[in-house]
Structures are given as structure tokens and as C-alpha cells.
GUNUBA-644303 format. One record per residue (C-alpha): residue number from 1; residue in three letters; chain; y, z, x. Coordinates in pm, 1 decimal, decimal comma. Layout:
// GUNUBA-644303
REC  resi  resn  chain        py        pz        px
REC   NUM   ALA      A         Y         Z         X
...
***
This chain:
// GUNUBA-644303
REC  resi  resn  chain        py        pz        px
REC     1   MET      A    4327,5   -5121,6     401,9
REC     2   SER      A    4607,2   -4872,7     436,2
REC     3   ALA      A    4576,8   -4785,7      65,5
REC     4   GLN      A    4208,1   -4712,0     113,9
REC     5   ARG      A    4281,7   -4498,2     420,3
REC     6   SER      A    4548,8   -4315,1     229,7
REC     7   MET      A    4305,7   -4248,0     -57,2
REC     8   ARG      A    4041,2   -4125,2     189,3
REC     9   ARG      A    4294,6   -3894,1     354,2
REC    10   ASN      A    4400,6   -3758,7      15,6
REC    11   ARG      A    4036,4   -3704,7     -81,3
REC    12   ALA      A    3965,0   -3534,8     250,2
REC    13   ALA      A    4274,2   -3316,0     211,6
REC    14   SER      A    4177,4   -3235,4    -147,5
REC    15   ALA      A    3821,3   -3149,4     -39,9
REC    16   ALA      A    3951,4   -2932,0     243,7
REC    17   SER      A    4192,2   -2757,4       7,2
REC    18   PHE      A    3914,6   -2705,1    -245,9
REC    19   PHE      A    3682,8   -2568,7      24,1
REC    20   LEU      A    3956,8   -2335,8     149,7
REC    21   LEU      A    4029,0   -2215,4    -205,6
REC    22   VAL      A    3657,8   -2153,3    -277,9
REC    23   SER      A    3624,3   -1970,8      55,1
REC    24   CYS      A    3919,6   -1745,5     -31,0
REC    25   PHE      A    3771,4   -1663,3    -372,5
REC    26   THR      A    3431,1   -1597,5    -213,1
REC    27   VAL      A    3577,7   -1362,0      48,5
REC    28   ALA      A    3787,1   -1187,4    -218,1
REC    29   GLY      A    3482,1   -1163,7    -443,7
REC    30   LEU      A    3268,6   -1017,3    -165,2
REC    31   ALA      A    3541,4    -764,5     -84,5
REC    32   GLN      A    3556,7    -668,1    -452,9
REC    33   VAL      A    3175,7    -633,7    -471,4
REC    34   THR      A    3176,5    -419,2    -154,9
REC    35   LYS      A    3457,2    -202,0    -293,6
REC    36   GLY      A    3273,1    -172,9    -626,5
REC    37   LYS      A    2952,4     -72,9    -446,7
REC    38   GLN      A    3139,1     192,3    -246,2
REC    39   ASP      A    3302,0     322,8    -565,5
REC    40   LEU      A    2960,3     339,2    -736,1
REC    41   GLU      A    2813,6     527,6    -437,3
REC    42   THR      A    3103,2     775,1    -454,5
REC    43   ILE      A    3051,5     822,3    -829,5
REC    44   HIS      A    2674,1     864,7    -781,7
REC    45   GLY      A    2731,0    1115,6    -500,4
REC    46   ARG      A    2967,4    1324,1    -711,8
REC    47   LEU      A    2737,6    1308,3   -1014,8
REC    48   ALA      A    2432,1    1402,0    -805,2
REC    49   LYS      A    2615,7    1702,7    -661,6
REC    50   GLU      A    2719,4    1820,2   -1009,7
REC    51   VAL      A    2371,2    1769,8   -1158,1
REC    52   ARG      A    2207,1    1957,0    -869,6
REC    53   HIS      A    2453,2    2245,2    -910,1
REC    54   GLU      A    2399,9    2270,2   -1287,0
REC    55   LEU      A    2020,4    2267,4   -1256,2
REC    56   VAL      A    2013,7    2538,0    -988,2
REC    57   MET      A    2248,1    2755,7   -1196,1
REC    58   LEU      A    2019,3    2759,3   -1501,1
REC    59   PRO      A    1948,4    3126,1   -1578,3
REC    60   TYR      A    1568,7    3097,7   -1608,6
REC    61   TYR      A    1512,8    2853,4   -1320,9
REC    62   SER      A    1272,7    3022,5   -1079,5
REC    63   VAL      A    1054,3    2966,6    -777,2
REC    64   PHE      A     774,5    2861,8   -1017,6
REC    65   ASP      A     976,1    2567,2   -1155,5
REC    66   ASN      A    1063,0    2235,4    -995,4
REC    67   LEU      A    1357,2    2034,6   -1129,5
REC    68   THR      A    1445,4    1695,2    -982,8
REC    69   PHE      A    1640,5    1394,8   -1103,0
REC    70   ARG      A    1737,9    1039,9   -1020,2
REC    71   ILE      A    2039,3     833,5   -1117,7
REC    72   GLU      A    1966,9     494,5   -1271,2
REC    73   GLY      A    2225,9     223,9   -1315,3
REC    74   VAL      A    2586,1     333,3   -1340,6
REC    75   ASP      A    2545,3     660,8   -1530,4
REC    76   GLY      A    2182,5     705,7   -1641,5
REC    77   LEU      A    1998,9    1025,0   -1548,5
REC    78   VAL      A    1624,1    1080,4   -1544,3
REC    79   LEU      A    1516,9    1445,6   -1527,4
REC    80   MET      A    1175,9    1512,8   -1373,6
REC    81   GLY      A     965,8    1802,3   -1247,3
REC    82   GLN      A     765,6    2087,7   -1391,8
REC    83   VAL      A     868,6    2409,9   -1567,5
REC    84   VAL      A     680,5    2714,6   -1691,6
REC    85   LYS      A     901,4    2778,3   -1997,6
REC    86   PRO      A     965,9    2505,0   -2258,6
REC    87   THR      A    1320,9    2633,8   -2312,7
REC    88   LEU      A    1407,3    2549,6   -1950,2
REC    89   LYS      A    1323,2    2183,7   -2015,2
REC    90   GLN      A    1572,6    2169,2   -2301,8
REC    91   ASP      A    1833,9    2376,2   -2115,1
REC    92   ALA      A    1820,9    2133,3   -1821,8
REC    93   GLU      A    1880,2    1837,9   -2051,8
REC    94   ASN      A    2166,9    2013,4   -2231,2
REC    95   VAL      A    2362,5    2103,8   -1916,1
REC    96   VAL      A    2346,0    1756,7   -1760,6
REC    97   ARG      A    2422,1    1577,7   -2087,5
REC    98   ASP      A    2762,9    1751,3   -2095,4
REC    99   LEU      A    2862,9    1640,1   -1744,0
REC   100   GLU      A    3146,0    1392,5   -1703,2
REC   101   GLY      A    2999,7    1062,4   -1586,4
REC   102   ALA      A    2652,9    1127,5   -1728,7
REC   103   GLY      A    2550,4     864,1   -1977,4
REC   104   LYS      A    2197,7     827,6   -2108,5
REC   105   VAL      A    1971,9    1122,1   -2016,9
REC   106   VAL      A    1592,9    1077,8   -2015,8
REC   107   ASN      A    1400,8    1405,6   -1999,2
REC   108   LYS      A    1061,2    1361,8   -1828,5
REC   109   ILE      A    1023,3    1727,6   -1730,8
REC   110   GLU      A     664,9    1848,8   -1777,7
REC   111   VAL      A     604,8    2187,8   -1937,5
REC   112   LEU      A     311,2    2348,3   -1757,2
REC   113   PRO      A      26,1    2474,5   -1977,8
REC   114   LEU      A       3,2    2845,7   -2058,6
REC   115   SER      A    -272,9    3003,1   -1854,6
REC   116   PRO      A    -328,7    3362,4   -1743,7
REC   117   ASN      A    -529,5    3228,5   -1447,8
REC   118   ASP      A    -238,9    3003,5   -1339,6
REC   119   ASP      A      -1,6    3301,4   -1372,6
REC   120   ARG      A    -228,7    3505,5   -1144,8
REC   121   ILE      A    -241,2    3222,7    -889,3
REC   122   ARG      A     138,8    3184,5    -902,6
REC   123   LEU      A     193,1    3550,5    -816,9
REC   124   ALA      A     -73,7    3547,2    -545,2
REC   125   ALA      A      77,8    3233,3    -389,4
REC   126   PHE      A     426,1    3385,3    -405,1
REC   127   ARG      A     304,6    3697,3    -222,7
REC   128   ALA      A     106,5    3494,4      31,8
REC   129   ILE      A     398,1    3265,8     117,6
REC   130   TYR      A     702,5    3488,9      93,3
REC   131   SER      A     547,4    3793,1     262,0
REC   132   ARG      A     438,3    3583,4     561,6
REC   133   GLN      A     640,9    3659,7     873,0
REC   134   GLY      A     868,1    3362,6     937,3
REC   135   LEU      A     871,4    3256,5     573,0
REC   136   ASP      A    1010,4    3585,1     441,7
REC   137   ARG      A    1366,8    3463,3     512,9
REC   138   TYR      A    1323,7    3196,0     242,4
REC   139   ALA      A    1299,5    3470,6     -22,1
REC   140   LEU      A    1654,3    3590,5      49,1
REC   141   SER      A    1830,5    3319,5    -155,3
REC   142   ALA      A    1882,0    3338,4    -531,7
REC   143   VAL      A    1643,6    3046,3    -586,3
REC   144   PRO      A    1419,4    3009,1    -280,1
REC   145   SER      A    1381,3    2656,0    -147,4
REC   146   ILE      A     999,1    2662,7    -154,8
REC   147   HIS      A     878,5    2619,3    -512,7
REC   148   ILE      A     523,4    2701,5    -617,7
REC   149   ILE      A     390,2    2483,1    -898,4
REC   150   VAL      A      50,4    2578,9   -1039,8
REC   151   LYS      A    -125,7    2360,4   -1293,3
REC   152   ASN      A    -487,5    2414,4   -1395,5
REC   153   GLY      A    -559,7    2615,3   -1078,8
REC   154   ASN      A    -405,3    2359,2    -843,2
REC   155   ILE      A    -109,4    2459,2    -626,6
REC   156   THR      A     165,5    2216,2    -532,2
REC   157   LEU      A     444,5    2321,1    -298,2
REC   158   GLU      A     775,5    2148,5    -371,4
REC   159   GLY      A    1120,4    2185,2    -221,4
REC   160   VAL      A    1254,1    2208,2     130,6
REC   161   ALA      A    1138,2    2377,1     452,2
REC   162   MET      A    1370,4    2418,8     749,8
REC   163   ASN      A    1119,6    2272,1     995,6
REC   164   GLN      A     763,1    2141,5    1034,4
REC   165   PRO      A     609,1    2476,3    1144,7
REC   166   ASP      A     748,3    2645,5     831,8
REC   167   LYS      A     610,5    2367,3     614,0
REC   168   ASP      A     267,5    2401,2     776,8
REC   169   LEU      A     274,3    2781,0     754,6
REC   170   ALA      A     354,8    2767,9     380,0
REC   171   GLY      A      63,1    2528,9     325,8
REC   172   ILE      A    -174,8    2753,3     520,0
REC   173   ALA      A     -62,1    3060,3     323,2
REC   174   ALA      A    -111,4    2878,6      -8,9
REC   175   LYS      A    -462,1    2766,5      92,6
REC   176   GLN      A    -561,9    3130,9     136,6
REC   177   VAL      A    -495,5    3212,7    -230,9
REC   178   SER      A    -818,1    3312,4    -402,1
REC   179   GLY      A    -905,8    3109,9    -712,2
REC   180   ALA      A    -690,9    2805,6    -629,0
REC   181   PHE      A    -880,7    2477,2    -641,7
REC   182   SER      A    -649,5    2274,3    -420,6
REC   183   VAL      A    -314,9    2284,7    -240,4
REC   184   THR      A     -77,1    1990,8    -208,5
REC   185   ASN      A     211,6    2041,5      31,2
REC   186   ASN      A     504,1    1820,6     -80,4
REC   187   LEU      A     769,5    2017,8     108,0
REC   188   ARG      A    1039,9    1801,3     259,8
REC   189   LEU      A    1207,7    1885,9     588,5
REC   190   GLU      A    1572,5    1991,0     581,3
REC   191   SER      A    1787,9    1707,8     713,0
REC   192   LYS      A    2037,1    1804,6     977,4
***
């Protein structure tokens, strides 16, 4: 009987040791996964900041263009938005492709169709929005934060407004543009 008890104790001790060892590896593995996730978030944050900076600094990027992006996986970039000039689409891809940490770049930027009517609506919307008292301060930056996208007579407002009244005021001003078929207000509110 004592041999059986001794074997049971050894098995119990072995099982406890095994459980303790597995627990240590699990905790260490979770810590490593958490650290890896934090490192990835830091890398993504740095890459996002660099991409945003490069896109805003493009020489022909204007209030009539909208460039956005998302990071996929570890280093994949997907460029999105709308531009008036086809060269801006290619320029955007070229500047982000050269960034450190950027891997595969997918360019889904839409080139808006050429249209004298859309050009007229763009200018009218610009005047209506940026000459409006309260919104005129947005025009003071190099690339204003309210972007006016016109496609086939339809206006879409993209970008950032400082507050809800400014967002509403921009939408109201755009709706007063003669010849526009519809207005979609996609302005986001500035986060504090």
C-alpha cells in the first residue's frame, strides 16, 4: 500500500509541477502577446502619423480632394478617397510607398470624372461654405479641414468640423448651391 501511495504522491506532484509549468508558460505567452500588441499599436500609430503628414503635404492636394487610408495587418496600407486630378492619385501612392514601415500599398483612390458642371458646383460650394460667417476661419489653413467632393452634381462634405453647429452650418451652406442634386454631410467632429 505504501508503494501505491508513494506512486500517487509522485503522480500528484508531477501533475502539479506540470500544471505550474504550463501556467508559467501561459502567463509568459500572454505577456509576450500583450507586449507584441502594444508594439504593433505603436508602429501603427507612427506609420499613420507619417502617412497623414505625407498626404497633406502633396503639392496639388486641395479642398476639392479627399485622401484617407487604413492600415491592414502589420504594414499594409490601403489608400482611399477621391481626387480631381489623376496625377494626385499616383503621387499619393508614390509618397507612402517610400515610407519606412510601409509594406504592400493598395491604391483605391477614385479619380472624379471631368465635368465643367461639377467644377462650377465645386467653386459655388467653396464660396458658400468658406464665406459663411463662422466657417470663414476654416479657410485660414493651408489645406482647410472641410473638403468638398463633387461627383455628377452631388456634393459630399468630408473632413473635420470643430463642433456640431459648424458641421450643420456647412451642410446648410452646401444645400444652397444652385445646380447641386444632393448634399451628403460626412464631416466628423474634432475629438478633444
